[in-house]
C-alpha positions as CSV (number, residue, x, y, z in Angstrom):
1,M,123.8,73.1,53.9
2,L,125.9,70.0,53.1
3,R,128.5,69.0,55.6
4,R,132.0,68.3,54.0
5,M,133.0,64.7,54.7
6,R,136.6,63.8,55.7
7,P,138.4,61.9,53.0
8,P,138.8,58.2,53.6
9,H,142.3,56.8,54.7
10,W,143.2,55.8,51.2
11,R,143.1,59.3,49.9
12,R,145.2,60.5,52.8
13,N,147.9,58.0,52.0
14,P,149.0,58.5,48.3
15,R,151.4,55.5,48.6
16,R,148.4,53.1,48.9
17,R,147.5,52.1,45.3
18,G,145.8,49.3,43.7
19,S,142.5,48.1,42.2
20,L,140.6,48.9,45.3
21,H,142.1,52.4,45.3
22,T,141.0,52.7,41.7
23,L,137.4,51.5,42.4
24,Y,137.3,54.2,45.2
25,E,138.7,56.8,43.0
26,T,135.8,56.4,40.6
27,G,133.3,57.3,43.3
28,L,131.4,54.0,42.9
29,R,131.3,53.4,46.6
30,Y,129.6,56.7,47.3
31,I,127.1,56.2,44.4
32,T,126.1,52.7,45.3
33,G,126.7,52.5,49.1
34,A,128.6,49.8,50.9
35,A,126.6,46.9,49.2
36,L,124.9,47.1,46.0
37,S,121.1,47.0,45.9
38,T,119.2,44.6,43.5
39,M,118.5,47.3,41.0
40,S,122.1,48.8,41.1
41,S,123.4,45.4,40.5
42,F,121.0,45.0,37.5
43,L,122.0,48.3,36.1
44,V,125.7,47.7,36.4
45,L,125.5,44.3,34.7
46,R,123.2,45.7,32.0
47,G,125.7,48.4,31.3
48,L,128.6,46.0,31.1
49,K,126.8,43.7,28.7
50,R,125.6,46.5,26.5
51,T,129.0,48.1,26.1
52,L,131.0,44.9,25.7
53,A,131.1,44.9,21.9
54,L,132.2,48.7,21.9
55,R,134.9,48.1,24.6
56,M,136.3,45.0,22.7
57,E,136.4,46.9,19.5
58,W,138.4,49.7,21.3
59,H,140.7,47.3,22.9
60,S,141.3,45.7,19.5
61,T,142.1,49.0,17.8
62,T,144.3,50.0,20.6
63,A,146.3,46.7,20.5
64,L,146.7,46.9,16.8
65,A,148.1,50.5,17.2
66,I,150.6,49.4,19.8
67,A,151.7,46.4,17.8
68,Q,152.2,48.6,14.7
69,V,154.3,51.0,16.7
70,R,156.4,48.4,18.2
71,D,156.8,46.4,14.9
72,G,158.5,49.6,13.4
73,H,160.6,50.3,16.4
74,S,164.4,49.7,16.2
75,A,164.8,48.5,19.8
76,V,162.3,45.7,19.4
77,G,163.7,42.6,17.8
């Protein structure tokens, strides 16, 4: 039977937000441990490299959509 762990301090304090909080929310710390192993580091970097083109295409599409919406908005000069 698995023992239920107490949530870390950042989950108990909802006012504490930031990039570190976001990283913890994704569960990366629990998947990889306190420090990345060599293989985990390799897999993370490989995944980042392989998805770069797809991520940049999505960023460009989103930026264009935002620019088009703002261009047609009356409050934007």
